[in-house]
N, C-alpha and C positions, 0 to 999 in steps of 0.2 A: 525783335518786337514780340509783343504778346500774342499767344495763340488765340486770344479772345478777339483780336482785331483781324478782320479779313478784308481783302481788297477785291473788288469786282474785276473780272478779266477784260471787260469792255467799258468805255465811258457810259455814264448814265444819261438819261434824257430828263429835261425839266420843262416846265411851262413858263413862258414869259409874256408879259403885257406888251403892248405896242411900243412902249418907251423902254423896253428891255428889262424892267424890274420883274422879279419873280412874282407869281400869283398867289403864293401861300399867305396865311395870316402873318401879319407883321413882317412882310417881305421874306418869309421863310421860303426855301426852295423845295417844292415837292419833287421827288426823284422817281424815275421809272426805269426799269431794267431795259426796256426796248422802246423803239419809236411807236410800235403798235399800242403798247400800254399808254403812252403819252397821248396818242391820237384818240384812244378810247376815253381818256379823261376829258379831252377837249369836247368830244361828242356829248358827254354828260354834263357839260358846263351850263349852268343856268344862272347867269348874272345879267339881268336886263340893263343894268346901269353901265356895264363895261363890255367892250367887244371881246369875242372869244380869244383866249390866249393862243400862242403859237408854240409848238414843240421845238426845243432847242437841244442839240447834243452838246454835252459838256466836253471840254478839251482834255481834262485829266481823269484819272481813275478815282473812284470813290471807295471809301472804307466804311465799314460798319463794325459795331462791337456787340458781341454776344457773350453774356455772362455764363458761368459754369452751369447755372440752372436752366439755360436755354433762352432767357429773356434777351431780346434785342433792344439795345438802348434807344430810347426816344425821350427827348428832353421834355416834351409837353403832352405826352400820350396822344400824339396826333400822327402816328406812323413812325417808322424807323428813321434815325438820324444818319445822314450821309455826310462824310467829311472828306475833303480832298487832300488832307494831310494826315496820315495814320499816326504820326508822332504827336501832332496837335490833339488828335482824338484821345490818345492814351493819356496825355497830360490833363486834358479836360476831365476825363473819367476820374482821375485821382482827386480832382477838386470837388467832385460830387459824391465822394465817399465810396467809390469803387476801390477795390484793392487787388493787388497782384497776388496770385497763389504760386507756390513753388513750382507747379507743373506747367506754368505759362498761361494758365487760364486766369480769369478775373472773377471775383465775387462782386455782385451788385451791392448797392447800398443797403445791406441787410440791417445795419444799425438803425435805420429809420423805420424798421418793421415792415419794409416793402416785400421782403422775400424770406420765408421761413426756410426754404431749401438752402439758400446761400448763408443763412445764419449759422448753420452747422459747419460751414467750410472756413473755419478760422485758420489762418496760416499758423504753422507751428512757430514757437518762439525762436528757434534756431533757423530762421528763414535765410539769412545770409551771414557769412562770416566776414567781419570787418578785418582788414589787414592788421595783424598783431593780436587779434582776439583768439582765445583758446577755443577750438572746436571740439566740444566734448563728445560729439557723435563720431568723429573720425577715429579710425583705428590707428593706434600708435602715435597720436598727435600730442600726447602729453610731453612737455619738455623734460629732458633728462636733467637730473640734479647735477650741478657743477661738480666736477671732480676736484677734490682738494689738492693743493699743490705740495702736500706733505703727507706723511702717514702717521697719524697719531692714534689710530685704532678706533674700535667701536664705541668708546665712551666719549668721543670728541663732541663738544657742544656745537650747536648750530646757531649762528654762524661761528665758525671756528676762529679763535683769536690768532691762529697761526696763518690763516689765509691772507695772501697779499692784498686782496680787495676788501678785507674786513676794515671798516672805517675806524674801529677802535685800535687797530694795530696789534702787533704781537706782544703779548704780555709776559712772555718768558716762562 
């Protein structure tokens, strides 16, 4: 998994309404590292139309994503996004124009002009070698020329008409 994605060592806390739904905007779940932080959020709650929320400890561990520039991913500029599945988070980041760097970090969506620092972190062209692809950067990776199955000398044309695998066949 990407170095850009880190998982908290302990489950996060969230705030829920009496019916069990999260209290954030559009039912988003605000996350807190500790119960004390969740209780402090309840203490500062000011919604006269609804009862105070209740802190609830999540059952799984949460993951967050941090770009190479230090930006912590948040979908709506309303605090960092916590995900309970690191692989889903990685897949989501790729859909919002984050990209993997060869060192395991990720660059944020610099193409949108959001980050000048990540804009300079363009992955090199030879990011991954596809099976069967020639790796020009690897030492000694160039394939050796096939040895002819005969000895016709340095003036032999290529492909040699005497080679067994020459589709034209031996011309004599």
